[in-house]
C-alpha positions in Angstrom: 0.0 0.0 0.0 1.5 3.4 -1.0 2.2 5.8 1.8 0.7 8.6 -0.1 -1.0 8.7 -3.5 -0.4 11.9 -5.4 -2.6 13.6 -8.0 0.4 13.5 -10.4 0.5 10.9 -13.1 3.4 9.4 -15.1 4.5 11.8 -17.8 4.4 10.6 -21.4 5.7 10.7 -24.1 9.4 10.9 -23.4 11.1 14.3 -23.5 13.9 15.4 -25.8 14.8 18.5 -23.6 17.4 18.6 -20.8 17.8 21.6 -18.5 21.0 21.9 -16.3 20.9 24.4 -13.5 22.1 25.0 -9.9 20.3 23.3 -7.1 20.0 26.5 -5.1 16.5 26.4 -3.5 15.9 30.1 -4.0 15.5 29.6 -7.7 13.7 26.3 -8.1 10.2 27.8 -8.4 11.5 30.4 -10.9 13.2 27.7 -13.0 10.1 25.6 -13.1 7.9 28.6 -14.0 10.4 29.6 -16.8 10.6 26.1 -18.2 7.0 25.2 -18.0 5.3 28.5 -18.9 7.8 30.7 -20.8 9.5 27.8 -22.7 6.1 26.0 -23.0 7.6 22.7 -21.8 4.7 21.9 -19.4 6.9 19.7 -17.2 8.2 17.7 -20.2 11.9 18.2 -19.5 14.7 16.2 -17.9 16.6 18.2 -15.2 20.1 18.0 -13.8 20.2 20.2 -10.7 23.5 20.3 -8.9 25.6 23.0 -7.2 27.0 25.4 -9.8 24.7 23.9 -12.5 26.4 23.9 -15.9 29.7 24.7 -14.4 30.2 21.0 -14.0 30.7 20.8 -17.7 33.7 23.1 -17.6 37.0 23.6 -15.8 38.1 20.0 -16.2 41.6 20.9 -15.1 40.5 22.3 -11.8 37.9 19.8 -10.6 38.4 16.8 -12.9 36.2 14.4 -10.9 33.4 16.9 -10.7 33.6 17.6 -14.4 33.9 13.9 -15.2 30.7 13.2 -13.2 28.9 16.2 -14.8 29.8 15.1 -18.3 28.9 11.5 -17.5 25.4 12.5 -16.3 25.0 14.8 -19.3 26.0 12.1 -21.8 23.8 9.5 -20.1 20.7 11.7 -20.3 21.3 12.9 -23.9 21.8 9.3 -25.0 19.1 7.6 -22.9 16.4 10.1 -23.8 17.5 11.2 -27.3 17.9 14.8 -26.1 17.9 17.4 -28.9 17.6 20.6 -26.9 19.8 21.6 -24.0 19.0 24.5 -21.7 21.8 25.8 -19.5 21.0 28.3 -16.7 23.4 30.1 -14.3 22.2 32.4 -11.5 23.0 35.5 -9.6 24.8 35.1 -6.2 25.8 31.5 -6.8 27.6 30.2 -3.7 29.4 27.6 -5.8 31.2 30.3 -7.8 32.6 31.7 -4.5 34.6 28.5 -4.2 36.2 28.7 -7.6 39.6 30.5 -7.7 39.5 33.8 -9.7 42.6 32.9 -11.7 40.6 30.2 -13.6 38.5 32.9 -15.3 39.4 35.9 -17.4 36.7 38.1 -15.8 36.7 39.3 -12.2 32.9 39.9 -12.0 30.8 36.8 -10.9 28.2 37.1 -13.7 30.8 37.5 -16.4 32.6 34.4 -15.1 29.4 32.4 -15.2 28.6 33.6 -18.7 32.1 32.7 -19.7 31.5 29.2 -18.4 28.2 28.9 -20.2 29.9 29.8 -23.5 32.7 27.4 -22.8 30.3 24.6 -22.0 28.3 25.4 -25.1 31.4 25.3 -27.4 32.6 22.0 -26.0 29.2 20.3 -26.1 28.5 21.6 -29.6 31.7 19.9 -30.8 30.8 16.7 -29.1 27.1 16.7 -29.9 26.6 18.8 -33.0 22.9 17.8 -33.2 22.1 19.6 -30.0 20.3 22.9 -29.9 22.0 24.7 -26.9 20.5 27.7 -25.2 22.1 29.8 -22.5 20.3 31.8 -19.7 21.1 33.8 -16.6 18.7 34.0 -13.7 18.6 36.8 -11.2 16.1 39.0 -9.3 14.7 42.5 -9.6 14.2 45.2 -7.0 11.0 43.5 -5.8 12.8 40.1 -5.5 11.0 38.6 -8.5 13.1 36.1 -10.4 14.2 37.3 -13.8 15.7 35.1 -16.6 17.4 36.5 -19.7 19.2 34.9 -22.6 23.0 35.0 -22.7 24.5 36.0 -26.0 26.8 33.5 -27.6 
């Protein structure tokens, strides 16, 4: 007997979209609203949410085991679910980025470092998986603490 039956049902058909973003609790509702309502995915999306989000796909020389794991999870999801669209999202005030030494980036400002990593990840993944459509985004908040998400230029 189930402990609790939910109103949710199993999602079908399979998705071909993967979103990778940071696991920071402050942004989870905003990410879901963005993916479901603004990107019209209505819950039909694989998610990889870990500290630093897409940063796990970069800086192989600094955190090789972390990068190895991130790339392994990425490849697994892309292959297992025939992913065709990849959505990478970084966010304002990411605690993970405070742990990364500044000398590993060319930009001193946190947002610029995160955008640099998004572009680096995109370039590497596009070479490895040329069939993927890769989109880059940056999440933050406005003066009233509402989550904002904007596209990052390639």
